[in-house]
C-alpha distance (Angstrom), angle and dihedral (degrees) to the residues before:
residue distance angle dihedral
M1 . . .
S2 3.77 . .
E3 3.74 128.5 .
T4 3.81 133.9 172.7
T5 3.75 117.3 -124.6
S6 3.79 116.3 -176.9
E7 3.85 102.1 -52.5
A8 3.80 93.5 -24.8
A9 3.77 132.2 93.9
V10 3.79 114.0 -145.8
V11 3.81 112.7 -159.0
S12 3.76 115.8 -171.9
E13 3.82 138.7 179.6
P14 3.78 121.2 -133.8
G15 3.77 118.5 -115.8
G16 3.77 104.5 86.4
E17 3.77 125.8 144.2
A18 3.81 102.4 -91.2
S19 3.77 135.2 33.6
R20 3.80 121.5 -112.3
E21 3.81 88.2 -112.7
A22 3.81 88.6 68.8
G23 3.79 89.6 69.5
P24 3.77 139.1 -83.7
H25 3.81 94.9 -76.9
A26 3.81 97.4 42.9
W27 3.82 95.9 63.5
R28 3.78 123.0 78.9
P29 3.79 133.0 164.0
A30 3.81 123.1 -113.8
R31 3.85 89.2 -133.3
F32 3.78 133.0 7.1
M33 3.79 142.4 172.1
V34 3.79 127.5 -146.8
I35 3.82 112.9 -152.7
V36 3.80 118.1 -165.6
A37 3.81 134.8 171.2
H38 3.82 98.9 -135.7
P39 3.77 138.4 25.6
D40 3.80 109.8 -90.8
D41 3.82 95.3 23.8
A42 3.84 88.8 105.8
D43 3.79 88.9 52.0
F44 3.75 92.7 60.3
G45 3.81 96.0 38.6
P46 3.76 125.8 33.3
A47 3.82 100.6 0.0
A48 3.81 96.6 108.3
T49 3.83 92.9 48.2
A50 3.75 91.2 45.0
A51 3.80 92.4 50.3
R52 3.81 90.9 49.3
W53 3.78 93.5 50.3
I54 3.78 91.3 46.6
D55 3.86 90.9 49.2
E56 3.82 86.8 51.4
G57 3.82 93.6 53.3
S58 3.84 106.2 -87.3
T59 3.80 120.7 131.9
G60 3.79 115.0 -131.9
W61 3.79 136.5 -173.5
L62 3.81 129.8 -163.9
V63 3.78 124.3 -143.7
C64 3.83 121.0 -168.0
C65 3.79 111.9 -167.7
T66 3.83 97.1 -160.7
S67 3.86 133.5 37.8
G68 3.78 97.9 -126.6
D69 3.82 91.1 -119.7
A70 3.80 91.8 139.3
G71 3.81 96.1 45.0
S72 3.84 101.0 105.6
E73 3.81 135.2 83.8
D74 3.83 87.8 -152.1
A75 3.78 104.6 104.1
E76 3.86 90.8 -165.4
M77 3.83 91.9 59.4
D78 3.83 112.8 110.4
P79 3.84 108.7 -127.4
L80 3.83 92.3 -136.6
E81 3.82 91.5 52.8
L82 3.77 90.4 45.6
A83 3.79 92.2 51.1
A84 3.86 89.9 50.7
L85 3.81 90.5 48.7
R86 3.85 93.2 48.9
E87 3.86 90.7 47.3
A88 3.82 91.3 51.4
E89 3.78 91.1 47.8
Q90 3.81 92.2 48.2
R91 3.80 91.3 48.8
V92 3.78 91.6 55.0
A93 3.78 91.0 47.2
A94 3.85 91.3 48.0
D95 3.74 89.7 51.4
V96 3.80 91.2 52.4
V97 3.82 91.2 51.1
G98 3.80 90.3 45.1
Y99 3.77 103.0 -122.7
A100 3.85 115.0 173.0
G101 3.82 89.5 -138.5
L102 3.76 145.2 3.7
T103 3.78 127.1 -156.4
């Protein structure tokens, strides 16, 4: 199953606790992966659903496709420093949600 949520793709594997027939909030995948373009995209998109699924026993991973090195309006900001800052911010956010891994 794959669905698009905001700017994130959520890819999940069947095998969760409840069937889809039990209702939209009863079903959860056994494992899932959230794939986003930029650091923090997952925080504004599927983070609440991911946290709920993880709290209910699913295992989730987060994949960010870019480093966030261009995500500042500050022309003086060094791209390498910005990428390190964005990675640190995303790691904290991923820990709050409860992802098993972040790449």
